[in-house]
N, C-alpha and C positions, 0 to 999 in steps of 0.2 A: 393185640393189634388185628384189625380186620384185614383179610387177604383177598385179593382178587386173583383169578386164574387167567393165564395167557397160554394159548396153545400154539406151538410152533411145530409144524410137521406132526409127528406122533408123540411128541413130548409135551408135557404140561409143566409150567414153572410158576412158582408163587411170586407175585410182585406186591410190594407194599401199596396200600390204598392211597398214600400221599407221599410226596417227595421228602426224603430225609435230608436233602441238601440245604444247608442254612442259606438264607437270603441275605445279601449284603445290606447293611444298614448305613444310613447317611451319618457322617461324623457330626457331632454337635457343633453348632455355630458358636464362635467365640466373639465376645464383645469387641475384641481387638480389631477384627475385620471391619466392623461398623465404624470404628474410630478411623481406621486407615482410609476407608471410602470417603468419610466426611472430610478428612484432611486433604485428600486428593482433589475433591470437588472444590474446596476452599482455595487450594493452590491454583486450580484452573481459573476460577473466577478472578483471583488477584491478577493472574497473568493477562486475562482478557482486559481488565480495567487498566492495567499498566500499558498495554498495547494501544488502547483507545486514547489514553492521555498522551502517549508519544505521538500518535497520528495527529491529534489536535494541535500539539505544540509545533509539529513540523508544518502543518498548514498555516498556523499563525506566523511562523518565521518566514515562510515563503511569501505570505501576503505582505509582511513588513519589507522584505527585499523588493517586492514589486513596487511598493509605495516609494521606497528610497530611489529606485530607478526612475520612476515617473518624476519625482522631485528633481533629480539630476537632469533629466531631459528638459524639464521646464526651465531650470536655471541656465542650461546651455542655450536654449532658445532666447531667453531674456538677454543673455550676454551677447548673442549674435545680433539681436535687434538693436542693442545699444551700440555695438560696433558699426552696424549699418547706418544708424542715425549719425554717429560721429563722422563716418566716411562721407555721408551725404552732405553734412554741414561743411566739412573740409572741401568737398567737391564744389559746393555752391560758392564758397569763398574763392576757391581757385578759379571757378568759372567766371566769376565777376571780374577778377583780375585779368584772366585770359581774354575775356570779351573785349576788354579795353585794348589788349594787345592784338590778338588775332582770333577771329571767329572760328576758323577752321580747327585751331588747336582745341577749342572748347568741345567741339564735337568729338574729337579723339579722346579727350579726358572723360567725357560723359560715357562714351562707349567702354572705356576701361573700367570705370566705376560700375557700370551695369554688369560687365563680365565678372568683376570681383563679387558683386552682390549675388549674382547667379551661382558662382562657385561656392560661396558661403552657404547659400540656401541648399544647394545639392549636398554639401558636406553635412549639414544639419539633418537633412532627410536620411542620409545613409546612416548616420549615428543613431537616429531614432529607430530605424529599421533593425539595426544590429541589436539594440537594446530589447526591442520587441521579440526578436528571434531567441535571444538568450532567456528572456522571461518564459517564453513558451516552452523551450527545452527544459528549463528548471521545473516548471509545472508538470510536464509530462513525466519527468524522472520521479518527481515526488508521488504522482499518482501511481506509477508502476510499483514503486517501493511500498506504498500503502496497500496495493492489491496483493503483493507478495506477502506482506505481513499478515493481512487478513486471511489469506489462504493457509498460511502456516498455523495461525491461531485456530482455524476451523479444523485442520488436520489434528492438532493437539487435542482439541475438545472431543472430537470423534474418538481418538485413541483412548483418551481418559474414560469416556463413556463405555467403550468396549471392554476395557480392563476392569472398570467398576462392575459392569454386568457380569463378567466372568468371575470376579471375586465374590459377588453377592450370590449368584446362582450356583457356583461351584461346578465341578466337572460333571459332564453328562454321563450317566451310567451306560455301559454297554449292555445290549439286550442279551438275556440268558440264551445260550445255544442249546438246542435239544439234540440228543444223539438218536439217530433214526435207525 
């Protein structure tokens, strides 16, 4: 073995020309790790697909609820219009009879009918507004739930990617320290 000389003070000592300390070797990669990584990636993809399907189903259900509410409002408006027409016909008949009896009473009846119609219209408007507010709240809640689901899926995907990289790359070796 070839020696080099090192002088410290008045003394000389022999040092080996190369380091005799064995260097760490990386452990061999096993095919099981590759299978685990592939399985994890497949599971993440399946979870993302399931979440997207759930979000689409929720949106479709919300849209169906909105359509049903609109149909209910239309039916209520039609019923109110029919009631108003019946009331007007009854009022006209009553008015004709009352005109024969007393003209002043006709004015009072017409005023009452007008008040009833106005009250019915106001009630319909309030019902429509309540339905619209409920639909808006439901849509907002669905959007918030979808955003939360998407954020959770993104966090899961990032976590799986980090774990996958850690599994594939392995531990980072610590730099060899030199004694000075």
